[in-house]
C-alpha positions in Angstrom: 138.7 101.3 118.1 138.7 101.4 114.3 137.9 97.7 114.2 134.6 98.2 116.1 133.5 100.9 113.7 134.5 98.7 110.7 132.5 95.8 112.2 129.5 98.1 112.6 129.8 99.4 109.1 130.1 95.8 107.7 127.0 94.7 109.8 125.0 97.7 108.5 126.1 97.0 104.9 125.2 93.4 105.2 121.8 94.3 106.6 121.2 97.0 103.9 122.1 94.7 101.0 120.1 91.8 102.4 117.0 93.9 103.1 117.1 96.4 100.1 114.7 94.5 97.9 112.0 94.1 100.6 112.5 97.7 101.8 112.1 98.9 98.2 109.0 96.9 97.6 107.4 98.2 100.8 108.4 101.8 99.9 107.1 101.4 96.4 103.8 100.2 97.7 103.6 103.1 100.1 104.6 105.8 97.6 103.4 104.5 94.3 106.5 105.8 92.4 109.9 104.2 91.9 111.9 107.4 92.5 109.9 108.3 95.6 110.4 104.8 96.9 114.2 105.0 96.4 114.2 108.3 98.2 112.2 106.9 101.1 114.5 103.9 101.5 117.6 106.0 101.2 116.3 108.5 103.8 115.4 105.7 106.1 118.8 104.0 105.8 120.5 107.3 106.4 118.6 107.7 109.7 119.2 104.1 110.7 123.0 104.3 109.9 123.5 107.1 112.4 122.1 104.9 115.2 123.1 101.5 113.9 124.7 100.4 117.2 121.2 100.6 118.8 119.3 99.4 115.8 121.6 96.4 115.2 121.3 95.4 118.8 117.4 95.5 118.7 115.4 92.3 118.9 114.1 92.8 115.4 116.2 95.4 113.4 114.0 94.9 110.4 110.9 96.0 112.4 112.8 99.0 113.7 113.8 100.0 110.2 110.3 99.5 108.9 109.0 101.7 111.7 111.4 104.5 110.7 110.3 104.2 107.1 106.6 104.4 108.0 107.2 107.4 110.2 109.1 109.2 107.4 106.4 108.4 105.0 103.6 109.5 107.4 105.5 112.7 108.2 105.7 113.6 104.6 102.0 113.1 104.0 100.6 114.2 107.4 99.3 117.5 106.1 97.7 115.9 103.1 96.0 112.8 104.4 93.2 113.1 101.9 95.4 113.9 98.9 97.8 111.0 98.0 100.5 111.3 95.5 99.2 108.7 93.0 101.3 108.1 89.9 100.2 110.2 87.0 101.0 107.4 84.5 102.3 103.8 84.5 105.9 104.8 84.1 106.6 104.5 87.8 104.8 101.2 88.1 106.6 99.5 85.2 110.0 99.6 86.9 109.2 97.5 89.9 110.8 94.1 89.9 108.6 91.6 91.7 109.9 88.8 93.9 109.4 85.4 92.5 107.3 84.5 95.6 105.2 87.6 95.4 101.6 86.4 94.8 100.5 89.7 93.5 103.1 89.5 90.8 101.1 86.5 89.5 98.1 88.7 88.8 97.4 89.3 85.1 97.2 93.1 85.6 99.5 94.1 88.4 99.3 97.7 87.2 95.6 97.9 87.8 96.1 96.6 91.3 98.8 99.1 92.1 96.8 102.0 90.7 93.9 101.0 92.9 96.2 100.8 95.9 97.6 104.3 95.1 94.1 105.7 95.3 93.7 104.7 99.0 94.2 107.3 101.7 97.7 107.2 103.3 96.8 105.4 106.5 94.6 102.8 104.7 97.3 102.2 102.2 99.9 101.7 105.0 97.6 99.3 106.8 96.9 97.2 103.7 100.5 97.1 102.6 101.8 96.1 106.1 99.1 93.5 106.7 98.7 91.9 103.3 101.9 92.5 101.4 104.4 92.5 104.3 102.2 89.8 106.1 102.6 91.5 109.5 100.3 90.7 112.3 97.9 93.4 113.5 100.1 94.1 116.5 103.3 94.4 114.3 101.5 96.7 111.9 100.2 98.8 114.8 103.8 99.1 116.1 105.1 100.1 112.7 102.3 102.7 112.2 102.5 104.0 115.7 98.8 103.4 116.4 96.5 101.0 118.1 95.6 97.5 116.8 92.0 98.8 116.4 93.2 101.6 114.1 95.1 99.0 112.0 92.0 96.8 111.8 89.7 99.7 110.8 92.1 101.1 108.2 92.9 97.7 106.7 89.2 96.8 106.5 88.2 100.1 104.9 91.1 99.9 102.4 90.2 96.3 101.4 86.6 97.3 101.1 87.6 100.2 98.7 89.7 97.8 96.7 87.0 95.3 96.4 84.5 98.0 95.2 86.6 98.8 92.2 84.9 97.2 89.2 86.9 94.4 87.6 89.7 94.4 90.1 88.6 91.3 92.0 88.2 89.4 88.8 91.7 90.4 87.6 93.3 89.2 90.7 91.2 86.0 90.9 91.9 85.1 87.2 95.6 85.9 87.7 96.0 82.9 90.0 94.9 84.0 93.4 91.8 82.5 94.9 
């Protein structure tokens, strides 16, 4: 009986260690602050650990965990959909460690892009992060956000339009290597 629990613990630990960087990146993009991102990932993993037997047996455990994270984040901000906790300064943005394959990290001014992202309303920010940073399909993003595909399309389009309207942001990203 102890061997089964130990095997589950090892499976969870392996999952957690392997997914931690990606979960942290997603949480950082959702919260805009390093400490808030760490809290969100830790809270998510606490909830997932309790039901790891079911989560580990799921077709896509990472999608399950992402959904838990989105739900926790949305629940925290449900009452203040119009007011988003944007970072007050760059201190929270400086500490993120980008993946080598992260195209946004290639931009000359990543801080400007992250500040712009932090200004989006929560649902638009979630849609943009899941669709364009996490590279999920509209259907996967809708499942993660707990909404319809149309809602994802609408929120992503509005969020991208707001980002494009920020003076100088498009040029910063384009000159930083993306086209």
